[in-house]
N, CA, C, O and the ligand as a Tripos MOL2 file, in Angstrom:
@<TRIPOS>MOLECULE
protein
  321   319    81     0     0
PROTEIN
NO_CHARGES

@<TRIPOS>ATOM
      1 N          27.5580   34.1360   41.7950 N.3       1 MET1
      2 CA         28.0560   33.9950   40.4270 C.3       1 MET1
      3 C          27.7090   32.6020   39.9090 C.2       1 MET1
      4 O          28.0850   31.5990   40.5160 O.2       1 MET1
      5 N          26.9970   32.5420   38.7940 N.am      2 ASP2
      6 CA         26.6040   31.2640   38.2100 C.3       2 ASP2
      7 C          27.7680   30.6350   37.4640 C.2       2 ASP2
      8 O          28.4240   31.2780   36.6450 O.2       2 ASP2
      9 N          28.0050   29.3980   37.7550 N.am      3 ARG3
     10 CA         29.0400   28.6650   37.0460 C.3       3 ARG3
     11 C          28.3820   27.9240   35.8840 C.2       3 ARG3
     12 O          27.3190   27.3260   36.0570 O.2       3 ARG3
     13 N          28.9920   27.9560   34.7210 N.am      4 LEU4
     14 CA         28.4070   27.2320   33.5880 C.3       4 LEU4
     15 C          28.3450   25.7460   33.9170 C.2       4 LEU4
     16 O          29.3260   25.1660   34.3830 O.2       4 LEU4
     17 N          27.2150   25.1480   33.6790 N.am      5 ASP5
     18 CA         27.0420   23.7270   33.9420 C.3       5 ASP5
     19 C          27.3130   22.9550   32.6550 C.2       5 ASP5
     20 O          26.5720   23.0750   31.6790 O.2       5 ASP5
     21 N          28.3700   22.1730   32.6640 N.am      6 VAL6
     22 CA         28.7240   21.4190   31.4610 C.3       6 VAL6
     23 C          28.6360   19.9130   31.7020 C.2       6 VAL6
     24 O          29.1380   19.1170   30.9090 O.2       6 VAL6
     25 N          27.9950   19.5340   32.8010 N.am      7 SER7
     26 CA         27.9500   18.1120   33.1550 C.3       7 SER7
     27 C          27.2000   17.2950   32.1070 C.2       7 SER7
     28 O          27.4410   16.0970   31.9640 O.2       7 SER7
     29 N          26.2890   17.9430   31.3690 N.am      8 ASP8
     30 CA         25.5460   17.2390   30.3290 C.3       8 ASP8
     31 C          25.7370   17.9450   28.9920 C.2       8 ASP8
     32 O          24.8050   18.0450   28.1940 O.2       8 ASP8
     33 N          26.9410   18.4290   28.7550 N.am      9 GLY9
     34 CA         27.2170   19.2180   27.5660 C.3       9 GLY9
     35 C          26.8780   20.6810   27.8030 C.2       9 GLY9
     36 O          26.2410   21.0230   28.8000 O.2       9 GLY9
     37 N          27.3030   21.5410   26.8890 N.am     10 PHE10
     38 CA         27.0230   22.9630   27.0210 C.3      10 PHE10
     39 C          25.9460   23.3610   26.0250 C.2      10 PHE10
     40 O          26.0780   23.1110   24.8270 O.2      10 PHE10
     41 N          24.8770   23.9820   26.5220 N.am     11 ASP11
     42 CA         23.8070   24.4660   25.6570 C.3      11 ASP11
     43 C          23.6970   25.9760   25.8270 C.2      11 ASP11
     44 O          23.3130   26.4730   26.8860 O.2      11 ASP11
     45 N          24.0390   26.6870   24.7670 N.am     12 VAL12
     46 CA         24.0600   28.1520   24.8540 C.3      12 VAL12
     47 C          22.6920   28.7220   25.2230 C.2      12 VAL12
     48 O          22.6060   29.8030   25.8050 O.2      12 VAL12
     49 N          21.6430   28.0110   24.8940 N.am     13 HIS13
     50 CA         20.3010   28.5280   25.1600 C.3      13 HIS13
     51 C          20.0100   28.6420   26.6540 C.2      13 HIS13
     52 O          19.1420   29.4090   27.0710 O.2      13 HIS13
     53 N          20.7380   27.8790   27.4450 N.am     14 ASP14
     54 CA         20.5610   27.9770   28.8980 C.3      14 ASP14
     55 C          21.1230   29.2830   29.4470 C.2      14 ASP14
     56 O          20.7830   29.6960   30.5560 O.2      14 ASP14
     57 N          21.9940   29.9380   28.6570 N.am     15 TYR15
     58 CA         22.6930   31.1320   29.1570 C.3      15 TYR15
     59 C          22.5170   32.3130   28.2200 C.2      15 TYR15
     60 O          23.2690   33.2860   28.2850 O.2      15 TYR15
     61 N          21.5320   32.2250   27.3590 N.am     16 ARG16
     62 CA         21.3250   33.2270   26.3260 C.3      16 ARG16
     63 C          21.2170   34.6470   26.8920 C.2      16 ARG16
     64 O          21.6580   35.6020   26.2510 O.2      16 ARG16
     65 N          20.6410   34.7910   28.0750 N.am     17 HIS17
     66 CA         20.4260   36.1140   28.6640 C.3      17 HIS17
     67 C          21.7400   36.7950   29.0350 C.2      17 HIS17
     68 O          21.7910   38.0200   29.1420 O.2      17 HIS17
     69 N          22.7910   36.0240   29.2300 N.am     18 GLY18
     70 CA         24.0280   36.6380   29.7130 C.3      18 GLY18
     71 C          25.2260   36.4770   28.8090 C.2      18 GLY18
     72 O          26.3000   37.0060   29.0960 O.2      18 GLY18
     73 N          25.0530   35.7460   27.7100 N.am     19 LEU19
     74 CA         26.1540   35.5400   26.7710 C.3      19 LEU19
     75 C          25.7950   36.1570   25.4300 C.2      19 LEU19
     76 O          24.7930   35.7990   24.8120 O.2      19 LEU19
     77 N          26.6270   37.0850   24.9940 N.am     20 LYS20
     78 CA         26.3510   37.7370   23.7130 C.3      20 LYS20
     79 C          27.1390   37.0440   22.6050 C.2      20 LYS20
     80 O          28.3490   36.8490   22.7180 O.2      20 LYS20
     81 N          26.4500   36.6810   21.5500 N.am     21 LEU21
     82 CA         27.1070   36.0140   20.4180 C.3      21 LEU21
     83 C          27.9060   37.0340   19.6170 C.2      21 LEU21
     84 O          27.3470   37.9890   19.0780 O.2      21 LEU21
     85 N          29.2180   36.8230   19.5430 N.am     22 LEU22
     86 CA         30.0810   37.7310   18.7950 C.3      22 LEU22
     87 C          30.3360   37.2120   17.3890 C.2      22 LEU22
     88 O          30.4400   37.9850   16.4370 O.2      22 LEU22
     89 N          30.4340   35.9030   17.2730 N.am     23 LYS23
     90 CA         30.8230   35.3300   15.9910 C.3      23 LYS23
     91 C          30.3480   33.8900   15.9160 C.2      23 LYS23
     92 O          30.4160   33.1430   16.8920 O.2      23 LYS23
     93 N          29.8710   33.5180   14.7540 N.am     24 GLN24
     94 CA         29.4400   32.1330   14.5720 C.3      24 GLN24
     95 C          29.9390   31.6410   13.2300 C.2      24 GLN24
     96 O          29.8070   32.3190   12.2110 O.2      24 GLN24
     97 N          30.5080   30.4620   13.2460 N.am     25 ASP25
     98 CA         31.0070   29.8500   12.0220 C.3      25 ASP25
     99 C          30.4880   28.4350   11.9930 C.2      25 ASP25
    100 O          29.7670   27.9950   12.8880 O.2      25 ASP25
    101 N          30.8690   27.7360   10.9530 N.am     26 ARG26
    102 CA         30.5170   26.3290   10.8730 C.3      26 ARG26
    103 C          31.1110   25.5730   12.0590 C.2      26 ARG26
    104 O          32.3250   25.3870   12.1330 O.2      26 ARG26
    105 N          30.2640   25.1410   12.9770 N.am     27 GLY27
    106 CA         30.7280   24.3210   14.0960 C.3      27 GLY27
    107 C          31.3270   25.0610   15.2660 C.2      27 GLY27
    108 O          31.6840   24.4430   16.2700 O.2      27 GLY27
    109 N          31.4490   26.3930   15.1600 N.am     28 THR28
    110 CA         32.0340   27.1420   16.2710 C.3      28 THR28
    111 C          31.2360   28.3970   16.5720 C.2      28 THR28
    112 O          30.5140   28.9100   15.7170 O.2      28 THR28
    113 N          31.3740   28.8820   17.7890 N.am     29 MET29
    114 CA         30.8380   30.2080   18.1070 C.3      29 MET29
    115 C          31.6770   30.8470   19.2010 C.2      29 MET29
    116 O          32.2800   30.1680   20.0320 O.2      29 MET29
    117 N          31.6960   32.1690   19.1740 N.am     30 THR30
    118 CA         32.4090   32.9470   20.1740 C.3      30 THR30
    119 C          31.4010   33.8150   20.9000 C.2      30 THR30
    120 O          30.5960   34.5060   20.2760 O.2      30 THR30
    121 N          31.4490   33.7740   22.2190 N.am     31 LEU31
    122 CA         30.4650   34.4680   23.0420 C.3      31 LEU31
    123 C          31.1610   35.3580   24.0600 C.2      31 LEU31
    124 O          32.2380   35.0280   24.5560 O.2      31 LEU31
    125 N          30.5430   36.4790   24.3620 N.am     32 GLU32
    126 CA         31.0660   37.3860   25.3720 C.3      32 GLU32
    127 C          30.2480   37.2340   26.6490 C.2      32 GLU32
    128 O          29.0190   37.1640   26.6190 O.2      32 GLU32
    129 N          30.9500   37.1850   27.7510 N.am     33 ASN33
    130 CA         30.3120   36.9890   29.0560 C.3      33 ASN33
    131 C          29.8120   38.3320   29.5960 C.2      33 ASN33
    132 O          30.6040   39.1710   30.0240 O.2      33 ASN33
    133 N          28.4990   38.5230   29.5700 N.am     34 ARG34
    134 CA         27.9250   39.7890   30.0050 C.3      34 ARG34
    135 C          27.3640   39.7150   31.4250 C.2      34 ARG34
    136 O          26.9090   40.7160   31.9780 O.2      34 ARG34
    137 N          27.4020   38.5390   31.9930 N.am     35 GLN35
    138 CA         26.6880   38.3250   33.2480 C.3      35 GLN35
    139 C          27.6250   37.8870   34.3680 C.2      35 GLN35
    140 O          27.1720   37.5650   35.4670 O.2      35 GLN35
    141 N          28.9230   37.8740   34.0970 N.am     36 GLY36
    142 CA         29.8660   37.4290   35.1160 C.3      36 GLY36
    143 C          29.7760   35.9510   35.4320 C.2      36 GLY36
    144 O          30.0870   35.5280   36.5450 O.2      36 GLY36
    145 N          29.3480   35.1610   34.4490 N.am     37 PHE37
    146 CA         29.3140   33.7150   34.6630 C.3      37 PHE37
    147 C          30.7100   33.2130   35.0130 C.2      37 PHE37
    148 O          31.7160   33.7570   34.5600 O.2      37 PHE37
    149 N          30.7460   32.1680   35.8260 N.am     38 ALA38
    150 CA         32.0260   31.6130   36.2440 C.3      38 ALA38
    151 C          32.4390   30.4540   35.3450 C.2      38 ALA38
    152 O          31.6100   29.6990   34.8380 O.2      38 ALA38
    153 N          33.7420   30.3460   35.1700 N.am     39 CYS39
    154 CA         34.3490   29.2880   34.3600 C.3      39 CYS39
    155 C          34.1260   27.9270   35.0190 C.2      39 CYS39
    156 O          34.3460   27.7850   36.2220 O.2      39 CYS39
    157 N          33.6960   26.9290   34.2540 N.am     40 PRO40
    158 CA         33.4980   25.6020   34.8490 C.3      40 PRO40
    159 C          34.8070   24.9370   35.2600 C.2      40 PRO40
    160 O          34.7940   23.9920   36.0480 O.2      40 PRO40
    161 N          35.9350   25.4130   34.7400 N.am     41 ALA41
    162 CA         37.2230   24.7890   35.0760 C.3      41 ALA41
    163 C          37.8300   25.3860   36.3380 C.2      41 ALA41
    164 O          38.2030   24.6460   37.2490 O.2      41 ALA41
    165 N          37.9350   26.7140   36.4090 N.am     42 CYS42
    166 CA         38.6630   27.3230   37.5320 C.3      42 CYS42
    167 C          37.7600   28.0880   38.4940 C.2      42 CYS42
    168 O          38.1850   28.4130   39.6030 O.2      42 CYS42
    169 N          36.5310   28.3780   38.0970 N.am     43 GLY43
    170 CA         35.5980   29.0470   39.0050 C.3      43 GLY43
    171 C          35.6540   30.5640   38.9690 C.2      43 GLY43
    172 O          34.8190   31.2230   39.5890 O.2      43 GLY43
    173 N          36.6240   31.1350   38.2550 N.am     44 ASP44
    174 CA         36.6840   32.5960   38.1210 C.3      44 ASP44
    175 C          35.8220   33.0460   36.9490 C.2      44 ASP44
    176 O          35.5490   32.2710   36.0330 O.2      44 ASP44
    177 N          35.3970   34.2990   36.9850 N.am     45 ALA45
    178 CA         34.6340   34.8340   35.8610 C.3      45 ALA45
    179 C          35.5230   34.8340   34.6200 C.2      45 ALA45
    180 O          36.7170   35.1200   34.7070 O.2      45 ALA45
    181 N          34.9380   34.5130   33.4640 N.am     46 PHE46
    182 CA         35.7120   34.5270   32.2250 C.3      46 PHE46
    183 C          35.2430   35.6920   31.3710 C.2      46 PHE46
    184 O          34.1990   36.2920   31.6260 O.2      46 PHE46
    185 N          36.0410   36.0020   30.3460 N.am     47 GLU47
    186 CA         35.6750   37.1050   29.4590 C.3      47 GLU47
    187 C          34.9720   36.6050   28.2070 C.2      47 GLU47
    188 O          33.8810   37.0600   27.8620 O.2      47 GLU47
    189 N          35.6130   35.6690   27.5420 N.am     48 ARG48
    190 CA         35.0230   35.1350   26.3180 C.3      48 ARG48
    191 C          35.0120   33.6190   26.3400 C.2      48 ARG48
    192 O          35.8460   32.9660   26.9670 O.2      48 ARG48
    193 N          34.0440   33.1000   25.6380 N.am     49 LEU49
    194 CA         33.8840   31.6560   25.5480 C.3      49 LEU49
    195 C          33.8440   31.2690   24.0810 C.2      49 LEU49
    196 O          33.0470   31.7990   23.3070 O.2      49 LEU49
    197 N          34.7030   30.3500   23.7120 N.am     50 PHE50
    198 CA         34.7150   29.7990   22.3610 C.3      50 PHE50
    199 C          34.2220   28.3620   22.4640 C.2      50 PHE50
    200 O          34.7400   27.5790   23.2600 O.2      50 PHE50
    201 N          33.2260   28.0170   21.6600 N.am     51 VAL51
    202 CA         32.6650   26.6670   21.6770 C.3      51 VAL51
    203 C          32.8620   26.0560   20.3010 C.2      51 VAL51
    204 O          32.5240   26.6650   19.2870 O.2      51 VAL51
    205 N          33.4080   24.8540   20.2740 N.am     52 SER52
    206 CA         33.6540   24.1970   18.9910 C.3      52 SER52
    207 C          33.1520   22.7690   18.9980 C.2      52 SER52
    208 O          33.3120   22.0390   19.9760 O.2      52 SER52
    209 N          32.5460   22.3870   17.8990 N.am     53 GLU53
    210 CA         32.1710   20.9870   17.6940 C.3      53 GLU53
    211 C          33.0750   20.3610   16.6390 C.2      53 GLU53
    212 O          32.8660   19.2170   16.2360 O.2      53 GLU53
    213 N          34.0690   21.1060   16.1990 N.am     54 ASN54
    214 CA         34.9780   20.6050   15.1750 C.3      54 ASN54
    215 C          36.0750   19.7400   15.7890 C.2      54 ASN54
    216 O          36.3870   19.8510   16.9750 O.2      54 ASN54
    217 N          36.6350   18.8980   14.9760 N.am     55 ARG55
    218 CA         37.6540   17.9780   15.4750 C.3      55 ARG55
    219 C          38.9790   18.6790   15.7170 C.2      55 ARG55
    220 O          39.7150   18.3340   16.6420 O.2      55 ARG55
    221 N          39.2750   19.6510   14.8910 N.am     56 THR56
    222 CA         40.5280   20.3960   15.0720 C.3      56 THR56
    223 C          40.2300   21.8860   15.1310 C.2      56 THR56
    224 O          39.2720   22.3640   14.5230 O.2      56 THR56
    225 N          41.0630   22.6160   15.8710 N.am     57 ASN57
    226 CA         40.9110   24.0630   16.0140 C.3      57 ASN57
    227 C          42.2960   24.6850   16.0580 C.2      57 ASN57
    228 O          43.2270   24.1080   16.6190 O.2      57 ASN57
    229 N          42.4260   25.8600   15.4670 N.am     58 THR58
    230 CA         43.6970   26.5760   15.4850 C.3      58 THR58
    231 C          43.4670   27.9640   16.0540 C.2      58 THR58
    232 O          42.4870   28.6310   15.7220 O.2      58 THR58
    233 N          44.3790   28.3900   16.9130 N.am     59 PHE59
    234 CA         44.2330   29.7000   17.5520 C.3      59 PHE59
    235 C          45.4860   30.5250   17.3480 C.2      59 PHE59
    236 O          46.5820   29.9890   17.1850 O.2      59 PHE59
    237 N          45.3110   31.8140   17.3600 N.am     60 GLY60
    238 CA         46.4500   32.7130   17.4420 C.3      60 GLY60
    239 C          46.8900   32.8040   18.8950 C.2      60 GLY60
    240 O          46.5280   31.9560   19.7110 O.2      60 GLY60
    241 N          47.6490   33.8030   19.2130 N.am     61 ASN61
    242 CA         48.0980   34.0110   20.5900 C.3      61 ASN61
    243 C          46.9150   34.5060   21.4200 C.2      61 ASN61
    244 O          46.3870   35.5860   21.1540 O.2      61 ASN61
    245 N          46.4930   33.7290   22.4230 N.am     62 PRO62
    246 CA         45.3330   34.1610   23.2130 C.3      62 PRO62
    247 C          45.6330   35.4170   24.0350 C.2      62 PRO62
    248 O          44.7200   36.1800   24.3490 O.2      62 PRO62
    249 N          46.8860   35.6350   24.3810 N.am     63 GLY63
    250 CA         47.2490   36.8730   25.0660 C.3      63 GLY63
    251 C          46.8030   36.9560   26.5100 C.2      63 GLY63
    252 O          47.0430   37.9660   27.1700 O.2      63 GLY63
    253 N          46.1620   35.9210   27.0130 N.am     64 SER64
    254 CA         45.6920   35.9410   28.4020 C.3      64 SER64
    255 C          45.5300   34.4970   28.8700 C.2      64 SER64
    256 O          45.4990   33.5770   28.0530 O.2      64 SER64
    257 N          45.4280   34.2990   30.1840 N.am     65 PRO65
    258 CA         45.2230   32.9270   30.6560 C.3      65 PRO65
    259 C          43.9130   32.3700   30.1060 C.2      65 PRO65
    260 O          42.9600   33.1150   29.8750 O.2      65 PRO65
    261 N          43.8750   31.0720   29.9020 N.am     66 PHE66
    262 CA         42.6450   30.4660   29.4110 C.3      66 PHE66
    263 C          42.4640   29.0770   30.0070 C.2      66 PHE66
    264 O          43.4200   28.4520   30.4650 O.2      66 PHE66
    265 N          41.2510   28.6180   29.9910 N.am     67 CYS67
    266 CA         40.9210   27.2790   30.4800 C.3      67 CYS67
    267 C          40.2770   26.4820   29.3530 C.2      67 CYS67
    268 O          39.6440   27.0410   28.4570 O.2      67 CYS67
    269 N          40.4490   25.1830   29.4150 N.am     68 LEU68
    270 CA         39.8460   24.2750   28.4460 C.3      68 LEU68
    271 C          38.8490   23.3780   29.1580 C.2      68 LEU68
    272 O          39.1080   22.8870   30.2570 O.2      68 LEU68
    273 N          37.7220   23.1740   28.5270 N.am     69 VAL69
    274 CA         36.6990   22.2900   29.0760 C.3      69 VAL69
    275 C          36.2370   21.3760   27.9500 C.2      69 VAL69
    276 O          36.0230   21.8280   26.8250 O.2      69 VAL69
    277 N          36.0870   20.1240   28.2470 N.am     70 ARG70
    278 CA         35.6830   19.1550   27.2390 C.3      70 ARG70
    279 C          34.3320   18.5550   27.6280 C.2      70 ARG70
    280 O          34.1450   18.1330   28.7690 O.2      70 ARG70
    281 N          33.4050   18.5180   26.6960 N.am     71 THR71
    282 CA         32.1700   17.7590   26.9060 C.3      71 THR71
    283 C          32.1920   16.6080   25.9080 C.2      71 THR71
    284 O          33.1830   16.4260   25.2000 O.2      71 THR71
    285 N          31.1360   15.8430   25.8430 N.am     72 ASP72
    286 CA         31.1310   14.7040   24.9200 C.3      72 ASP72
    287 C          31.3080   15.1550   23.4710 C.2      72 ASP72
    288 O          31.9690   14.4770   22.6840 O.2      72 ASP72
    289 N          30.7150   16.3030   23.1190 N.am     73 ASP73
    290 CA         30.6860   16.7220   21.7150 C.3      73 ASP73
    291 C          31.4020   18.0330   21.4470 C.2      73 ASP73
    292 O          31.5580   18.4260   20.2900 O.2      73 ASP73
    293 N          31.8400   18.7160   22.4950 N.am     74 GLN74
    294 CA         32.3520   20.0620   22.3030 C.3      74 GLN74
    295 C          33.6750   20.2930   23.0210 C.2      74 GLN74
    296 O          34.0170   19.6240   23.9960 O.2      74 GLN74
    297 N          34.3920   21.2610   22.4960 N.am     75 LEU75
    298 CA         35.5390   21.8220   23.1830 C.3      75 LEU75
    299 C          35.1830   23.2560   23.5490 C.2      75 LEU75
    300 O          34.7180   24.0160   22.6990 O.2      75 LEU75
    301 N          35.3940   23.6290   24.7970 N.am     76 LEU76
    302 CA         35.1570   25.0010   25.2500 C.3      76 LEU76
    303 C          36.4910   25.6200   25.6210 C.2      76 LEU76
    304 O          37.2770   25.0150   26.3500 O.2      76 LEU76
    305 N          36.7500   26.8220   25.1250 N.am     77 VAL77
    306 CA         37.9310   27.5790   25.5050 C.3      77 VAL77
    307 C          37.4430   28.8550   26.1660 C.2      77 VAL77
    308 O          36.6940   29.6310   25.5720 O.2      77 VAL77
    309 N          37.8780   29.0650   27.4060 N.am     78 LEU78
    310 CA         37.4310   30.2480   28.1680 C.3      78 LEU78
    311 C          38.6280   31.1080   28.4370 C.2      78 LEU78
    312 O          39.6000   30.6490   29.0360 O.2      78 LEU78
    313 N          38.5820   32.3630   28.0020 N.am     79 THR79
    314 CA         39.7090   33.2710   28.2490 C.3      79 THR79
    315 C          39.3980   34.1450   29.4420 C.2      79 THR79
    316 O          38.2500   34.5190   29.6860 O.2      79 THR79
    317 N          40.4550   34.4650   30.1870 N.am     80 HIS80
    318 CA         40.3130   35.2710   31.4110 C.3      80 HIS80
    319 C          41.0370   36.5970   31.2760 C.2      80 HIS80
    320 O          41.0270   37.4040   32.2060 O.2      80 HIS80
    321 ZN         38.9270   29.3330   33.9930 Zn       81 ZN81
@<TRIPOS>BOND
     1     1     2 1
     2     2     3 1
     3     3     4 2
     4     3     5 am
     5     5     6 1
     6     6     7 1
     7     7     8 2
     8     7     9 am
     9     9    10 1
    10    10    11 1
    11    11    12 2
    12    11    13 am
    13    13    14 1
    14    14    15 1
    15    15    16 2
    16    15    17 am
    17    17    18 1
    18    18    19 1
    19    19    20 2
    20    19    21 am
    21    21    22 1
    22    22    23 1
    23    23    24 2
    24    23    25 am
    25    25    26 1
    26    26    27 1
    27    27    28 2
    28    27    29 am
    29    29    30 1
    30    30    31 1
    31    31    32 2
    32    31    33 am
    33    33    34 1
    34    34    35 1
    35    35    36 2
    36    35    37 am
    37    37    38 1
    38    38    39 1
    39    39    40 2
    40    39    41 am
    41    41    42 1
    42    42    43 1
    43    43    44 2
    44    43    45 am
    45    45    46 1
    46    46    47 1
    47    47    48 2
    48    47    49 am
    49    49    50 1
    50    50    51 1
    51    51    52 2
    52    51    53 am
    53    53    54 1
    54    54    55 1
    55    55    56 2
    56    55    57 am
    57    57    58 1
    58    58    59 1
    59    59    60 2
    60    59    61 am
    61    61    62 1
    62    62    63 1
    63    63    64 2
    64    63    65 am
    65    65    66 1
    66    66    67 1
    67    67    68 2
    68    67    69 am
    69    69    70 1
    70    70    71 1
    71    71    72 2
    72    71    73 am
    73    73    74 1
    74    74    75 1
    75    75    76 2
    76    75    77 am
    77    77    78 1
    78    78    79 1
    79    79    80 2
    80    79    81 am
    81    81    82 1
    82    82    83 1
    83    83    84 2
    84    83    85 am
    85    85    86 1
    86    86    87 1
    87    87    88 2
    88    87    89 am
    89    89    90 1
    90    90    91 1
    91    91    92 2
    92    91    93 am
    93    93    94 1
    94    94    95 1
    95    95    96 2
    96    95    97 am
    97    97    98 1
    98    98    99 1
    99    99   100 2
   100    99   101 am
   101   101   102 1
   102   102   103 1
   103   103   104 2
   104   103   105 am
   105   105   106 1
   106   106   107 1
   107   107   108 2
   108   107   109 am
   109   109   110 1
   110   110   111 1
   111   111   112 2
   112   111   113 am
   113   113   114 1
   114   114   115 1
   115   115   116 2
   116   115   117 am
   117   117   118 1
   118   118   119 1
   119   119   120 2
   120   119   121 am
   121   121   122 1
   122   122   123 1
   123   123   124 2
   124   123   125 am
   125   125   126 1
   126   126   127 1
   127   127   128 2
   128   127   129 am
   129   129   130 1
   130   130   131 1
   131   131   132 2
   132   131   133 am
   133   133   134 1
   134   134   135 1
   135   135   136 2
   136   135   137 am
   137   137   138 1
   138   138   139 1
   139   139   140 2
   140   139   141 am
   141   141   142 1
   142   142   143 1
   143   143   144 2
   144   143   145 am
   145   145   146 1
   146   146   147 1
   147   147   148 2
   148   147   149 am
   149   149   150 1
   150   150   151 1
   151   151   152 2
   152   151   153 am
   153   153   154 1
   154   154   155 1
   155   155   156 2
   156   155   157 am
   157   157   158 1
   158   158   159 1
   159   159   160 2
   160   159   161 am
   161   161   162 1
   162   162   163 1
   163   163   164 2
   164   163   165 am
   165   165   166 1
   166   166   167 1
   167   167   168 2
   168   167   169 am
   169   169   170 1
   170   170   171 1
   171   171   172 2
   172   171   173 am
   173   173   174 1
   174   174   175 1
   175   175   176 2
   176   175   177 am
   177   177   178 1
   178   178   179 1
   179   179   180 2
   180   179   181 am
   181   181   182 1
   182   182   183 1
   183   183   184 2
   184   183   185 am
   185   185   186 1
   186   186   187 1
   187   187   188 2
   188   187   189 am
   189   189   190 1
   190   190   191 1
   191   191   192 2
   192   191   193 am
   193   193   194 1
   194   194   195 1
   195   195   196 2
   196   195   197 am
   197   197   198 1
   198   198   199 1
   199   199   200 2
   200   199   201 am
   201   201   202 1
   202   202   203 1
   203   203   204 2
   204   203   205 am
   205   205   206 1
   206   206   207 1
   207   207   208 2
   208   207   209 am
   209   209   210 1
   210   210   211 1
   211   211   212 2
   212   211   213 am
   213   213   214 1
   214   214   215 1
   215   215   216 2
   216   215   217 am
   217   217   218 1
   218   218   219 1
   219   219   220 2
   220   219   221 am
   221   221   222 1
   222   222   223 1
   223   223   224 2
   224   223   225 am
   225   225   226 1
   226   226   227 1
   227   227   228 2
   228   227   229 am
   229   229   230 1
   230   230   231 1
   231   231   232 2
   232   231   233 am
   233   233   234 1
   234   234   235 1
   235   235   236 2
   236   235   237 am
   237   237   238 1
   238   238   239 1
   239   239   240 2
   240   239   241 am
   241   241   242 1
   242   242   243 1
   243   243   244 2
   244   243   245 am
   245   245   246 1
   246   246   247 1
   247   247   248 2
   248   247   249 am
   249   249   250 1
   250   250   251 1
   251   251   252 2
   252   251   253 am
   253   253   254 1
   254   254   255 1
   255   255   256 2
   256   255   257 am
   257   257   258 1
   258   258   259 1
   259   259   260 2
   260   259   261 am
   261   261   262 1
   262   262   263 1
   263   263   264 2
   264   263   265 am
   265   265   266 1
   266   266   267 1
   267   267   268 2
   268   267   269 am
   269   269   270 1
   270   270   271 1
   271   271   272 2
   272   271   273 am
   273   273   274 1
   274   274   275 1
   275   275   276 2
   276   275   277 am
   277   277   278 1
   278   278   279 1
   279   279   280 2
   280   279   281 am
   281   281   282 1
   282   282   283 1
   283   283   284 2
   284   283   285 am
   285   285   286 1
   286   286   287 1
   287   287   288 2
   288   287   289 am
   289   289   290 1
   290   290   291 1
   291   291   292 2
   292   291   293 am
   293   293   294 1
   294   294   295 1
   295   295   296 2
   296   295   297 am
   297   297   298 1
   298   298   299 1
   299   299   300 2
   300   299   301 am
   301   301   302 1
   302   302   303 1
   303   303   304 2
   304   303   305 am
   305   305   306 1
   306   306   307 1
   307   307   308 2
   308   307   309 am
   309   309   310 1
   310   310   311 1
   311   311   312 2
   312   311   313 am
   313   313   314 1
   314   314   315 1
   315   315   316 2
   316   315   317 am
   317   317   318 1
   318   318   319 1
   319   319   320 2
@<TRIPOS>SUBSTRUCTURE
     1 MET1         2 RESIDUE 1 A MET
     2 ASP2         6 RESIDUE 1 A ASP
     3 ARG3        10 RESIDUE 1 A ARG
     4 LEU4        14 RESIDUE 1 A LEU
     5 ASP5        18 RESIDUE 1 A ASP
     6 VAL6        22 RESIDUE 1 A VAL
     7 SER7        26 RESIDUE 1 A SER
     8 ASP8        30 RESIDUE 1 A ASP
     9 GLY9        34 RESIDUE 1 A GLY
    10 PHE10       38 RESIDUE 1 A PHE
    11 ASP11       42 RESIDUE 1 A ASP
    12 VAL12       46 RESIDUE 1 A VAL
    13 HIS13       50 RESIDUE 1 A HIS
    14 ASP14       54 RESIDUE 1 A ASP
    15 TYR15       58 RESIDUE 1 A TYR
    16 ARG16       62 RESIDUE 1 A ARG
    17 HIS17       66 RESIDUE 1 A HIS
    18 GLY18       70 RESIDUE 1 A GLY
    19 LEU19       74 RESIDUE 1 A LEU
    20 LYS20       78 RESIDUE 1 A LYS
    21 LEU21       82 RESIDUE 1 A LEU
    22 LEU22       86 RESIDUE 1 A LEU
    23 LYS23       90 RESIDUE 1 A LYS
    24 GLN24       94 RESIDUE 1 A GLN
    25 ASP25       98 RESIDUE 1 A ASP
    26 ARG26      102 RESIDUE 1 A ARG
    27 GLY27      106 RESIDUE 1 A GLY
    28 THR28      110 RESIDUE 1 A THR
    29 MET29      114 RESIDUE 1 A MET
    30 THR30      118 RESIDUE 1 A THR
    31 LEU31      122 RESIDUE 1 A LEU
    32 GLU32      126 RESIDUE 1 A GLU
    33 ASN33      130 RESIDUE 1 A ASN
    34 ARG34      134 RESIDUE 1 A ARG
    35 GLN35      138 RESIDUE 1 A GLN
    36 GLY36      142 RESIDUE 1 A GLY
    37 PHE37      146 RESIDUE 1 A PHE
    38 ALA38      150 RESIDUE 1 A ALA
    39 CYS39      154 RESIDUE 1 A CYS
    40 PRO40      158 RESIDUE 1 A PRO
    41 ALA41      162 RESIDUE 1 A ALA
    42 CYS42      166 RESIDUE 1 A CYS
    43 GLY43      170 RESIDUE 1 A GLY
    44 ASP44      174 RESIDUE 1 A ASP
    45 ALA45      178 RESIDUE 1 A ALA
    46 PHE46      182 RESIDUE 1 A PHE
    47 GLU47      186 RESIDUE 1 A GLU
    48 ARG48      190 RESIDUE 1 A ARG
    49 LEU49      194 RESIDUE 1 A LEU
    50 PHE50      198 RESIDUE 1 A PHE
    51 VAL51      202 RESIDUE 1 A VAL
    52 SER52      206 RESIDUE 1 A SER
    53 GLU53      210 RESIDUE 1 A GLU
    54 ASN54      214 RESIDUE 1 A ASN
    55 ARG55      218 RESIDUE 1 A ARG
    56 THR56      222 RESIDUE 1 A THR
    57 ASN57      226 RESIDUE 1 A ASN
    58 THR58      230 RESIDUE 1 A THR
    59 PHE59      234 RESIDUE 1 A PHE
    60 GLY60      238 RESIDUE 1 A GLY
    61 ASN61      242 RESIDUE 1 A ASN
    62 PRO62      246 RESIDUE 1 A PRO
    63 GLY63      250 RESIDUE 1 A GLY
    64 SER64      254 RESIDUE 1 A SER
    65 PRO65      258 RESIDUE 1 A PRO
    66 PHE66      262 RESIDUE 1 A PHE
    67 CYS67      266 RESIDUE 1 A CYS
    68 LEU68      270 RESIDUE 1 A LEU
    69 VAL69      274 RESIDUE 1 A VAL
    70 ARG70      278 RESIDUE 1 A ARG
    71 THR71      282 RESIDUE 1 A THR
    72 ASP72      286 RESIDUE 1 A ASP
    73 ASP73      290 RESIDUE 1 A ASP
    74 GLN74      294 RESIDUE 1 A GLN
    75 LEU75      298 RESIDUE 1 A LEU
    76 LEU76      302 RESIDUE 1 A LEU
    77 VAL77      306 RESIDUE 1 A VAL
    78 LEU78      310 RESIDUE 1 A LEU
    79 THR79      314 RESIDUE 1 A THR
    80 HIS80      318 RESIDUE 1 A HIS
    81 ZN81       321 GROUP 0 **** ****
């Protein structure tokens, strides 16, 4: 199981083959994990990945456990 490498930031193009883009907005995108990639925080496979370059983000009830990952420019939210 490949773990997302975020040591130098997250680049979706490195994982394009296994992450399906569900939604894209100004500064954010939501991706579905089609390849069983592992979460960089906990090591378990995640379901969805939200990537944001915005300074603030608001969420509804995630309804499931989630992990947060921070890079220099992005916030990653991974739901399990
Ligand atoms: Zn996790």
